[in-house]
C-alpha positions in Angstrom: -54.9 6.2 -31.8 -53.2 3.1 -30.3 -55.0 0.9 -27.7 -54.0 1.4 -24.1 -50.9 -0.7 -23.2 -49.7 -1.1 -26.7 -46.2 0.2 -27.3 -45.3 2.4 -30.2 -41.9 0.8 -30.6 -41.7 -2.0 -33.1 -40.8 -5.3 -31.5 -37.1 -6.1 -32.0 -35.6 -9.5 -32.1 -34.5 -9.0 -28.5 -38.0 -8.0 -27.5 -39.5 -11.0 -29.3 -37.0 -13.2 -27.3 -38.0 -11.9 -23.9 -41.7 -11.9 -24.9 -41.3 -15.5 -25.7 -39.7 -16.2 -22.4 -42.5 -14.4 -20.6 -45.3 -16.4 -22.4 -43.5 -19.7 -22.7 -44.1 -19.7 -26.5 -41.4 -19.4 -29.1 -41.1 -16.3 -31.2 -43.4 -16.0 -34.2 -40.8 -14.2 -36.3 -39.4 -16.6 -39.0 -36.4 -14.5 -39.9 -34.1 -16.4 -37.6 -36.6 -19.0 -36.3 -34.2 -21.8 -35.3 -31.8 -19.6 -33.2 -34.6 -17.8 -31.4 -36.4 -21.1 -30.5 -33.2 -22.7 -29.3 -32.1 -19.8 -27.2 -35.6 -19.3 -25.8 -35.9 -22.9 -24.8 -32.4 -22.9 -23.3 -33.1 -19.8 -21.3 -36.4 -21.2 -20.0 -34.7 -24.4 -19.0 -32.0 -22.4 -17.2 -34.7 -20.3 -15.5 -36.5 -23.5 -14.3 -33.3 -24.8 -12.9 -32.6 -21.5 -11.0 -36.1 -21.5 -9.6 -35.7 -25.1 -8.4 -32.4 -24.2 -6.8 -33.9 -21.2 -5.1 -36.8 -23.2 -3.8 -34.4 -25.8 -2.3 -32.3 -23.1 -0.7 -35.4 -21.5 0.9 -36.2 -24.8 2.7 -32.6 -25.3 3.9 -31.6 -21.9 5.2 -29.2 -22.4 8.1 -27.2 -19.5 9.5 -24.7 -21.8 11.2 -24.0 -23.7 8.0 -20.4 -23.7 6.9 -18.8 -23.1 10.3 -17.6 -26.7 10.7 -16.9 -29.7 8.5 -20.1 -31.6 9.6 -22.2 -28.5 8.8 -20.6 -27.8 5.5 -22.6 -25.8 2.9 -23.6 -27.1 -0.4 -22.0 -24.1 -2.1 -19.8 -21.1 -1.4 -21.6 -17.9 -0.3 -19.9 -14.6 -0.9 -20.6 -11.6 1.2 -21.6 -8.2 -0.1 -18.8 -6.2 -1.7 -16.6 -4.0 0.5 -17.7 -5.8 3.7 -15.9 -8.0 6.1 -18.7 -9.2 8.4 -16.2 -9.8 11.2 -17.4 -9.5 14.8 -16.8 -6.1 16.3 -14.7 -7.5 19.1 -12.3 -9.0 16.6 -11.9 -5.8 14.5 -11.5 -3.6 17.6 -9.1 -6.1 19.1 -6.9 -5.9 16.0 -7.0 -2.1 16.0 -6.1 -1.8 19.7 -3.4 -4.4 19.5 -1.8 -2.8 16.5 -1.9 0.7 18.0 -0.4 -0.4 21.3 2.3 -2.5 19.6 3.3 0.5 17.4 3.6 2.7 20.5 6.0 0.2 22.1 8.0 -0.2 18.9 8.3 3.6 18.5 9.4 4.0 22.1 12.2 1.5 21.7 13.2 2.9 18.3 13.6 6.5 19.5 15.6 5.5 22.6 18.0 3.3 20.6 18.5 5.9 17.8 19.0 8.8 20.2 21.5 6.8 22.4 23.6 5.7 19.4 23.5 9.1 17.6 24.5 10.9 20.8 27.4 8.5 21.4 28.6 8.9 17.8 28.7 12.7 17.9 30.1 12.9 21.4 32.9 10.5 20.5 33.8 12.6 17.5 33.6 15.8 19.5 35.8 14.3 22.3 38.5 13.4 19.8 38.3 16.8 18.1 38.5 18.5 21.5 41.7 16.5 22.3 43.4 18.6 19.5 43.3 16.1 16.7 40.7 17.3 14.2 41.7 14.9 11.3 41.5 11.9 13.7 38.0 13.1 14.9 36.8 13.3 11.3 38.2 9.8 10.5 36.5 8.5 13.7 33.2 9.9 12.6 33.5 8.5 9.1 34.6 5.1 10.5 31.6 4.9 12.8 29.2 5.7 10.0 30.8 3.1 7.8 30.6 0.4 10.5 26.9 1.2 11.1 26.2 1.2 7.4 27.9 -2.1 6.9 25.9 -3.7 9.7 22.7 -2.3 8.1 23.6 -3.8 4.7 24.5 -7.1 6.3 21.2 -7.4 8.0 19.3 -6.5 4.8 21.0 -8.7 2.3 21.6 -11.7 4.6 18.0 -12.0 5.8 15.5 -10.0 3.7 16.8 -8.1 0.6 13.2 -6.9 -0.2 13.3 -4.9 3.0 16.0 -2.6 1.6 13.6 0.2 0.7 10.9 2.3 2.3 8.1 0.0 1.0 5.9 3.1 0.5 5.0 2.4 -3.2 4.2 -1.2 -2.5 2.2 -0.3 0.6 0.2 2.2 -1.5 -0.4 -0.4 -4.2 -1.7 -2.8 -1.5 -4.0 -0.2 0.0 -5.3 0.6 -3.5 -6.9 -2.8 -3.6 -4.2 -4.9 -5.2 -2.2 -8.0 -4.3 1.5 -7.7 -3.4 2.6 -11.4 -2.8 5.1 -12.0 -0.1 5.4 -8.3 1.0 3.9 -8.3 4.4 5.8 -10.9 6.4 7.4 -11.0 9.9 10.8 -11.3 8.4 10.4 -8.2 6.2 8.9 -6.2 9.1 11.7 -7.0 11.6 14.5 -6.4 9.1 13.0 -3.2 7.9 12.7 -1.9 11.5 16.3 -2.8 12.3 17.6 -1.4 9.0 15.7 1.8 9.5 17.3 2.4 12.9 20.8 1.6 11.5 20.3 3.8 8.5 19.3 6.8 10.7 22.1 6.1 13.1 24.6 5.8 10.2 23.9 9.3 8.9 22.1 8.8 5.6 20.1 11.9 4.6 16.9 10.1 5.3 13.9 10.1 7.7 11.8 7.3 9.2 8.4 8.2 7.7 8.0 5.9 4.8 9.4 2.7 6.5 7.4 3.4 9.6 4.1 3.7 7.8 4.9 0.5 5.9 5.8 -1.3 9.2 2.5 -0.1 10.7 0.6 -1.6 7.8 2.7 -4.8 7.9 2.1 -5.3 11.6 -1.6 -4.8 11.2 -1.7 -7.2 8.3 0.0 -10.0 10.3 -2.2 -9.4 13.4 -5.4 -9.4 11.3 -4.3 -12.6 9.5 -3.9 -14.4 12.8 -7.1 -13.1 14.4 -9.5 -12.9 11.5 -8.7 -16.2 9.6 -11.1 -18.4 11.6 -14.0 -16.0 10.8 -13.6 -15.9 7.0 -13.6 -19.6 6.1 -16.5 -21.6 4.9 -16.8 -25.4 4.7 -18.2 -26.5 1.4 -19.2 -30.0 0.3 -17.7 -31.2 -3.0 -19.3 -34.6 -3.0 -22.6 -35.9 -4.1 -25.1 -34.1 -1.9 -28.0 -36.2 -3.1 -26.5 -39.6 -2.3 -29.2 -41.9 -0.9 -26.6 -43.7 1.3 -25.4 -41.5 4.1 -22.6 -43.9 4.9 -21.2 -43.9 1.4 -17.7 -42.5 0.8 -17.5 -39.0 -0.5 -14.8 -36.4 -0.6 -14.1 -34.4 2.6 -15.6 -30.9 2.8 -13.0 -28.3 2.0 -12.5 -25.0 3.8 -12.8 -22.1 1.4 -11.4 -18.7 2.4 -13.7 -15.7 1.4 -10.8 -13.7 0.0 -12.8 -10.5 -0.5 -13.9 -10.3 3.1 -10.4 -11.3 4.4 -8.6 -8.7 2.2 -11.1 -5.9 3.0 -10.7 -6.4 6.7 -6.9 -6.4 6.3 -6.9 -3.2 4.3 -8.9 -1.4 7.0 -6.5 -2.3 9.8 -3.5 -1.7 7.5 -4.7 1.9 7.0 -5.0 2.3 10.8 -1.5 0.9 11.3 0.0 3.4 8.8 -1.9 6.3 10.5 -0.4 5.2 13.8 3.1 5.3 12.3 2.7 8.9 11.1 0.9 10.0 14.3 3.9 8.9 16.4 6.6 10.5 14.2 5.0 14.0 14.5 3.0 13.5 17.7 -0.1 14.4 15.6 -3.0 11.8 15.7 -5.1 14.0 13.4 -2.1 14.4 11.0 -1.7 10.7 10.8 -5.3 10.2 9.8 -5.3 13.0 7.2 -2.0 11.7 5.8 -3.3 8.3 5.2 -6.5 9.7 3.7 -4.6 11.7 1.1 -2.1 8.8 0.6 -4.7 6.2 -0.5 -7.4 8.7 -1.7 -11.1 8.7 -0.9 -11.9 5.9 -3.3 -10.0 3.4 -1.1 -11.2 4.8 2.2 -14.0 2.7 3.7 -16.4 4.6 6.0 -15.5 2.6 9.1 -11.8 3.4 8.8 -12.3 7.0 10.2 -13.5 5.9 13.6 -11.0 3.1 13.9 -8.1 5.3 12.8 -9.2 7.9 15.3 -9.2 5.5 18.2 -6.0 3.8 17.0 -4.0 6.9 16.6 -5.3 8.3 19.9 -4.3 5.2 21.8 -1.0 5.0 20.1 -0.1 8.6 21.0 -1.3 8.3 24.6 0.7 5.1 25.3 3.8 6.6 23.6 3.6 9.8 25.6 2.9 7.9 28.8 6.0 5.7 28.4 8.2 8.6 27.7 6.8 10.6 30.7 7.5 7.6 33.0 11.2 7.9 31.8 11.3 11.6 32.6 11.2 12.6 28.9 8.7 14.6 26.8 7.4 13.5 23.4 8.3 16.9 22.0 12.0 16.2 22.5 11.9 13.5 19.9 9.7 15.2 17.2 10.0 18.4 15.3 8.4 21.0 17.6 8.9 24.7 18.3 8.8 25.2 22.0 8.9 29.0 21.6 6.4 30.3 19.1 7.2 33.5 17.2 7.3 36.6 19.4 6.4 38.6 16.3 3.6 37.3 14.1 3.8 37.5 10.3 2.5 40.7 8.6 1.0 41.3 5.2 4.3 42.7 4.0 5.6 39.2 4.3 3.0 37.7 2.0 4.9 38.6 -1.2 8.0 36.9 0.1 5.9 33.8 1.1 4.5 33.6 -2.4 8.0 34.0 -3.9 9.3 31.2 -1.7 6.3 29.0 -2.9 7.0 29.7 -6.5 10.7 28.9 -6.2 10.1 25.7 -4.3 7.1 24.7 -6.4 9.4 24.6 -9.4 12.4 23.3 -7.5 10.4 20.4 -6.0 9.5 19.3 -9.5 13.2 19.4 -10.5 14.1 17.6 -7.3 11.6 14.8 -8.1 12.9 14.3 -11.6 16.5 14.4 -10.5 15.8 11.7 -7.9 14.0 9.5 -10.4 16.8 10.0 -12.9 19.5 9.0 -10.4 17.4 6.0 -9.5 17.1 4.9 -13.1 20.8 5.4 -13.8 21.7 3.3 -10.8 19.3 0.6 -11.9 20.8 0.5 -15.3 24.3 0.2 -13.8 23.2 -2.7 -11.6 21.6 -4.4 -14.5 25.0 -4.5 -16.2 26.5 -6.4 -13.2 26.1 -10.1 -13.1 23.4 -11.4 -10.8 25.8 -13.3 -8.6 27.7 -10.0 -7.8 24.8 -7.6 -7.6 24.3 -8.0 -3.8 28.0 -7.3 -3.1 27.9 -4.3 -5.5 24.9 -2.9 -3.8 26.5 -3.3 -0.3 29.8 -1.7 -1.5 27.9 1.2 -3.1 25.9 1.8 0.1 29.0 1.7 2.3 31.0 4.0 0.0 28.0 6.4 -0.2 27.8 6.8 3.6 31.5 7.4 3.7 31.0 10.1 1.1 28.1 11.7 3.1 30.2 11.8 6.3 33.2 13.2 4.4 31.2 15.9 2.6 29.4 16.9 5.8 32.6 17.3 7.8 34.4 19.0 5.0 31.6 21.6 4.3 31.3 22.1 8.1 35.0 23.2 8.2 34.0 26.1 5.9 31.6 27.5 8.4 32.7 30.3 10.7 32.5 30.1 14.5 30.1 32.3 16.4 29.6 33.0 20.1 26.8 30.8 21.4 24.0 32.9 22.8 23.4 32.8 26.5 19.8 31.7 26.3 19.8 29.6 23.1 16.4 28.2 22.2 18.0 25.2 20.6 21.3 23.4 21.0 24.1 24.1 18.5 27.1 21.9 17.4 30.6 23.1 18.2 32.6 20.7 16.0 35.9 22.6 15.3 35.0 25.7 17.4 36.3 26.4 20.9 34.3 26.1 24.0 31.4 28.7 24.1 31.2 29.0 20.3 29.3 27.0 17.7 29.5 26.1 14.0 26.3 27.0 12.1 27.0 24.6 9.2 27.9 21.7 11.5 24.6 22.4 13.4 22.7 21.7 10.2 24.8 18.8 8.8 26.4 17.0 11.7 23.1 16.1 13.3 19.9 14.1 12.6 17.4 15.4 10.0 14.9 16.1 12.8 17.5 18.1 14.8 18.4 20.2 11.8 14.7 21.0 11.1 14.2 22.0 14.7 17.0 24.6 14.4 15.6 25.9 11.1 12.0 26.2 12.6 13.2 28.1 15.7 11.9 31.6 15.8 14.4 32.7 18.4 17.6 32.3 16.3 16.9 34.5 13.3 20.5 35.8 13.2 22.3 32.8 14.5 22.7 30.6 11.4 23.4 33.3 8.8 22.8 33.4 5.1 26.1 32.0 3.8 26.1 29.0 6.2 22.5 28.2 5.1 23.6 28.2 1.4 26.5 25.9 2.1 24.3 23.4 4.0 21.6 23.6 1.4 23.9 22.7 -1.5 25.6 19.8 0.4 22.5 18.2 1.8 20.4 18.6 -1.4 23.0 16.9 -3.6 23.5 14.0 -1.3 19.7 13.6 -0.8 19.2 13.4 -4.6 22.1 10.9 -5.1 20.7 8.7 -2.3 17.8 7.5 -4.5 18.3 3.8 -5.3 20.6 3.0 -2.4 19.1 -0.1 -0.7 18.3 1.4 2.6 14.8 1.9 4.2 14.5 5.7 3.7 11.8 8.2 4.0 12.1 11.5 2.3 9.4 13.3 4.2 11.8 14.9 6.7 14.4 15.3 4.0 12.1 17.4 1.9 11.2 19.5 5.0 14.8 20.1 5.6 15.6 21.2 2.0 12.5 23.5 1.9 13.3 24.9 5.4 16.8 25.9 4.3 15.5 27.6 1.2 12.9 29.4 3.4 15.6 30.6 5.8 17.7 31.9 2.9 14.7 33.9 1.6 13.9 35.1 5.1 17.5 36.1 5.8 17.7 38.0 2.4 14.4 39.7 3.2 15.7 40.9 6.6 19.0 42.0 5.0 17.1 44.3 2.5 14.5 45.3 5.0 11.4 43.6 3.4 10.8 40.9 5.9 9.0 41.3 9.2 8.4 37.7 10.4 11.3 35.7 11.9 13.4 33.5 9.7 11.9 30.4 11.4 8.5 31.2 9.9 10.0 31.5 6.5 11.6 28.1 7.1 8.2 26.6 7.9 6.7 28.2 4.7 9.5 26.7 2.7 9.2 23.3 4.2 5.4 23.2 3.4 6.0 24.3 -0.2 8.7 21.8 -0.8 6.9 18.9 0.9 3.6 19.5 -0.8 5.3 19.4 -4.2 7.3 16.3 -3.5 4.4 14.3 -2.1 1.6 16.2 -4.0 -0.6 16.4 -0.9 -1.9 19.5 0.8 -4.1 19.1 3.9 -1.7 16.8 5.7 1.2 19.2 5.2 -0.8 22.0 6.8 -1.6 19.9 9.8 1.9 18.7 10.3 3.7 22.0 9.8 1.2 24.0 11.9 1.6 21.4 14.6 5.4 21.7 14.4 5.1 25.5 14.6 2.9 25.3 17.7 1.1 28.3 16.2 -2.3 28.1 14.4 -1.9 31.7 13.1 0.4 30.2 10.4 -2.4 28.2 8.8 -3.4 31.0 6.3 0.1 31.7 4.9 0.8 27.9 4.9 -2.3 27.3 2.8 -1.5 30.1 0.4 2.1 28.9 -0.1 1.0 25.3 -0.6 -1.7 26.3 -3.1 0.9 28.2 -5.2 3.6 25.5 -5.0 1.3 22.5 -5.6 -0.4 24.1 -8.7 3.0 25.0 -10.2 4.4 21.6 -9.4 1.5 19.8 -11.1 2.0 21.9 -14.2 5.5 20.5 -14.4 5.1 17.0 -13.0 1.9 15.0 -13.6 2.6 12.7 -10.7 4.4 12.8 -7.4 7.5 10.8 -6.4 5.7 7.8 -5.0 3.3 7.6 -8.0 6.3 7.7 -10.4 8.0 4.9 -8.5 4.8 2.8 -8.7 4.7 3.2 -12.5 8.4 2.5 -12.9 8.4 -0.6 -10.6 5.3 -2.0 -12.3 3.5 -2.1 -8.9 -0.2 -2.8 -9.4 -2.1 0.5 -8.8 -5.3 1.7 -10.3 -5.7 5.5 -10.4 -9.1 6.9 -9.3 -9.6 8.5 -12.7 -9.2 6.8 -16.1 -6.8 8.0 -18.8 -8.3 10.5 -21.2 -8.0 8.0 -24.1 -10.7 5.9 -22.4 -13.2 8.5 -23.5 -13.1 7.1 -27.1 -13.1 3.4 -26.1 -15.8 0.9 -25.0 -15.8 -2.0 -22.6 -15.0 -4.5 -25.3 -11.6 -2.8 -25.7 -10.7 -3.6 -22.1 -11.2 -7.3 -22.2 -8.6 -9.5 -20.6 -6.6 -11.7 -23.0 -8.1 -14.8 -21.3 -7.7 -18.2 -23.0 -11.0 -19.8 -23.8 -9.7 -23.2 -22.8 -9.3 -21.9 -19.2 -13.0 -21.1 -18.8 -14.5 -23.3 -16.1 -17.7 -25.3 -16.5 -20.2 -25.7 -13.6 -18.8 -29.3 -13.2 -15.5 -30.5 -14.4 -13.4 -33.7 -14.3 -10.4 -33.5 -11.9 -7.9 -34.3 -14.6 -9.1 -31.5 -16.9 -9.2 -29.1 -14.0 -5.6 -30.0 -13.0 -4.4 -29.5 -16.6 -5.9 -26.0 -16.8 -4.4 -25.0 -13.4 -1.0 -26.5 -14.4 -0.8 -24.9 -17.9 -2.0 -21.5 -16.8 -0.2 -20.7 -13.5 -0.4 -17.0 -14.1 -4.2 -17.0 -13.8 -5.7 -16.5 -10.3 -9.4 -15.7 -11.2 -11.5 -18.0 -13.5 -14.9 -17.3 -15.0 -17.4 -20.1 -14.6 -19.4 -20.3 -17.8 -22.5 -22.3 -18.7 -23.3 -23.2 -22.3 -27.0 -23.0 -23.0 -26.8 -23.8 -26.7 -24.0 -23.9 -29.2 -21.9 -20.7 -29.0 -24.3 -19.1 -26.5 -22.7 -18.9 -23.1 -23.6 -17.2 -19.8 -21.3 -16.4 -16.9 -22.6 -17.6 -13.6 -19.8 -16.2 -11.5 -16.1 -16.3 -10.7 -13.9 -18.6 -8.7 -10.2 -18.5 -7.6 -7.2 -20.8 -8.1 -7.1 -21.5 -4.4 -10.6 -22.8 -4.2 -10.1 -25.0 -7.2 -6.9 -26.5 -5.8 -8.6 -27.3 -2.5 -11.6 -28.9 -4.2 -9.4 -31.0 -6.6 -7.5 -32.4 -3.7 -10.6 -33.2 -1.7 -12.3 -34.8 -4.8 -9.5 -37.2 -5.2 -9.6 -38.3 -1.6 -10.9 -41.8 -1.0 -11.3 -41.5 2.8 -14.8 -42.0 4.3 -16.9 -39.0 5.3 -16.0 -39.3 9.0 -12.2 -39.5 8.7 -10.1 -36.4 8.3 -12.1 -33.3 9.5 -14.4 -35.4 11.8 -11.5 -36.9 13.6 -10.0 -33.5 14.1 -13.3 -32.4 15.6 -13.7 -35.5 17.7 -10.3 -35.1 19.2 -11.1 -31.5 19.9 -8.0 -30.1 18.4 -7.5 -26.4 18.5 -9.0 -24.2 15.7 -5.6 -23.1 14.6 -4.3 -26.7 14.4 -7.3 -27.7 12.3 -6.8 -24.8 9.9 -3.1 -25.6 9.5 -3.9 -29.3 8.9 -6.5 -28.3 6.3 -4.0 -26.0 4.5 -1.4 -28.7 4.5 -3.9 -31.2 3.1 -5.2 -29.0 0.3 -1.8 -27.3 -0.4 -3.4 -23.9 -0.5 -0.6 -21.4 -1.1 -2.2 -18.1 -1.2 -1.2 -15.8 -4.0 -2.3 -12.8 -1.9 0.4 -13.4 0.8 -2.3 -14.6 3.2 0.1 -17.3 4.4 3.5 -16.6 5.7 6.1 -17.6 3.0 8.0 -19.8 5.6 4.7 -21.7 6.3 3.8 -21.9 2.7 7.1 -23.3 1.8 6.6 -26.1 4.3 3.4 -27.2 2.7 3.4 -30.2 0.4 3.8 -29.0 -3.1 1.0 -30.0 -5.5 2.6 -31.9 -8.3 0.5 -32.4 -11.4 3.0 -34.5 -13.4 3.1 -38.2 -13.2 -0.3 -38.6 -11.5 -3.1 -40.8 -12.8 -5.9 -38.5 -13.9 -9.0 -39.1 -11.7 -12.4 -39.5 -13.1 -13.9 -37.6 -10.1 -16.0 -34.6 -10.9 -15.5 -31.2 -9.2 -18.6 -29.2 -8.7 -17.0 -25.9 -9.6 -20.4 -24.1 -9.4 -20.5 -24.6 -5.6 -17.1 -22.8 -5.3 -18.3 -19.8 -7.4 -19.0 -16.3 -6.2 -22.4 -16.0 -8.0 -22.7 -12.3 -7.9 -20.8 -11.3 -11.0 -20.8 -7.7 -12.1 -22.1 -7.4 -15.6 -21.0 -4.9 -18.2 -22.4 -4.4 -21.6 -19.8 -4.8 -24.3 -20.8 -1.4 -25.8 -20.6 0.5 -22.5 -18.1 3.5 -22.6 -14.8 2.5 -21.1 -14.9 5.3 -18.6 -18.1 4.0 -17.1 -16.7 0.4 -17.1 -13.6 1.8 -15.3 -15.4 3.4 -12.4 -16.5 0.2 -10.5 -13.0 -1.1 -10.4 -11.5 2.2 -9.2 -14.2 3.3 -6.8 -16.2 0.3 -5.7 -13.5 -2.3 -5.2 -14.7 -4.6 -8.0 -12.0 -7.2 -8.9 -13.6 -8.9 -11.8 -16.7 -8.4 -14.1 -18.1 -10.3 -17.0 -18.8 -8.5 -20.3 -21.9 -9.6 -22.1 -23.9 -8.8 -25.2 -27.4 -7.2 -25.2 -28.9 -10.7 -25.0 -26.7 -11.7 -22.1 -24.2 -13.8 -24.0 -20.8 -14.0 -22.4 -18.1 -12.1 -24.3 -15.2 -12.1 -21.9 -14.2 -10.6 -18.6 -12.4 -7.6 -17.2 -10.2 -8.0 -14.1 -8.6 -5.3 -12.1 -5.2 -6.8 -12.8 -5.8 -6.6 -16.5 -7.1 -3.1 -16.3 -4.0 -2.0 -14.4 -1.8 -3.4 -17.1 -3.8 -1.5 -19.7 -3.5 1.8 -17.8 0.2 1.3 -17.3 0.7 0.5 -20.9 -1.3 3.7 -21.8 0.9 5.8 -19.5 4.0 4.4 -21.2 2.4 5.0 -24.7 2.7 1.4 -25.8 -1.0 0.5 -25.8 -3.2 0.8 -28.8 -5.6 3.1 -26.9 -2.8 5.6 -26.4 -2.2 6.0 -30.1 
């Protein structure tokens, strides 16, 4: 029998080490006597220093420390992860201002688009009615070309990066990654103008993707302006123990708590995107559910739900109120069925619903691959063009493509037969080449906006007014043009386009079912089932599709068949395509994005296999000379996060935290300053300059150019550039430890890679240090490096994938 309190387990070298630390005596084992004693003494000395530091902090706790230069802290203090600690009035102010601004933007957008589109088609119809059909077609094509040319001119002369929906980049940002220079005033304004011009031109696009991106962009800019004063800390970089208070020391520097700042921005960016979708479909709940599925639950903070609920509600109320004041209804500008089905669906329709889902589940997978293939082909072609001519080539291609779209639409419309317009039509049809009192079914689907065509397909009162042959013609023409649009530099959303393609297939199935006597429900219901099946396959989302389509149908009785069709189509689509369209674009564009689940090959790897290829020379010491610090920053410009490592004994290092390039640059600038303590920041305070002026002066002094697009590019370009060459190296020391976030996440080197992956994907961790069982620093894993590994595995070029 062993005595009470005595362990059965034989004391290991690690156990002897910690026992020695606890008793203060070196280990009695002589197998590796020198290393155990050295490490033990070093750890005990490090523990004494930590205790002394904690004692000093306990006597100097000051909640107001860091809020001004004269009350600067001795070291940087990071907040808890996934928190912003901003005042509630600030966060709610950002949310309400974003929501109301989006409502005003949407009001102006729909009025301008509806006015220009109505003028374009009425002009064409007036020329056709005058008896000159070819001239009317040429007038229509010419108008589309002029609008497209204006769109391309605005994009390539001001902001070429705004020539896309921005949805993949926005998704990467909301996933917790940095997209430098993406959210700017210039990009937002140009994307808004280009989106209107693209829809007015007649491209087979919608406004969904660009509008969501613009909502996030607007929220980002508002949050940057309003939250910046609350996320900075003043930190001393001079000798805090100097006996002479009047001695010269470097100015305190303002350090931005990047994690708090970014977390607050992502919350309001999610709200801005939800407001965008809520306006397009007049569905606040749909906007929230869409953003939830778009960014996944791992990137959805708890407080977002309430803020998104309030934001989308306010946005919808303001938008509706402004339209009502103008004598209009919101439903006139969104896809909405004013007259629900007079005959509900029956169980005899369910086999046809499932058949439609099967067809569109497979077709949506083909459609996604075809779009990606066209985009890749167009990208290879542009790569063969010299860089000086690429812009002109893209402009010419976009203008020629809109001419092709207008020509195909009018030519296919000429194949449609004219029918007598019903006396009480539930929707308005297009006459085009038909005499007064008649309409052209093909022109009613092609020579109109995408939203107008979807409205006609969803109507449950016109089952026999579009006809099977006309629907097939429109389907072939629109689908081909929609596929070949991929890669054209216009801000395009394919949400409504997918709904239109699926709606036409659904109408075709419904018309065939009625022809053979198998269908009971109106063809409009089949169009809604088809839209849901096509849309869920293209976007690979389900709940949001049910909310949007049932809202458009104005009939909750359709929820069960919608859910059945979406289940069938989505399961089939995922068997063919592993990822949706946006996810494939993220992978092909190399946009930083970390999936919620690790690749399967991570099951046979450990944390040591995920280490960043970080140069040892770039590891920061707790205190460094300015000249050495500058050399590291100059020679490793690609690095933004640096581990701060303390050497206890030879070859035994411990990581005390992480710091960023921006903090080090600001501290280096301040350490080289020879001004007295009461000069720069104090004079700013004594002259009672505004807070914004003081922040801008500080940024200009420290040349802090944020890699996370915290500063507008125009403002960043005006800052004095930090030149490292030709300067005399300073002997001043920079206290790097004071600029360190001293709450590093620690991962054992032998931990399974899947467990090491989870904190980065689900807890918002951006950097973690990898240590041995004794706590020795082995390296670090960053989210950026982990994303590169995952993308390499997806491409099959990483060692883990082999």
